[in-house]
C-alpha angles and dihedrals in degrees: 000000000000117000113235116244116255120252120244089254091054091049091051091046091049091051093048088050089064093056115103112250093245091056099039100093092041091054093046091049090050090054092046092049095043095048092042093231138131121257092248089058090056090049090051089053093047093051096041096247091132137012121267109236116238093241090052091051090054092048092048091053091045095054097039092044088220132113104238107153 
């Protein structure tokens, strides 16, 4: 059986799960600042409550220097 592809929120959540605890809040704040969003918007993205805009995906990968999406 074919495994379903992960959603963008799941991919972002998986990436954030790899961040060491002492860097986690710093990385989240960097994403919030760079994408010019509120913290609740990032949480909505992480938990799949709303779609992550394409430009935000590009910005997230730019600031984290990691291919997520």
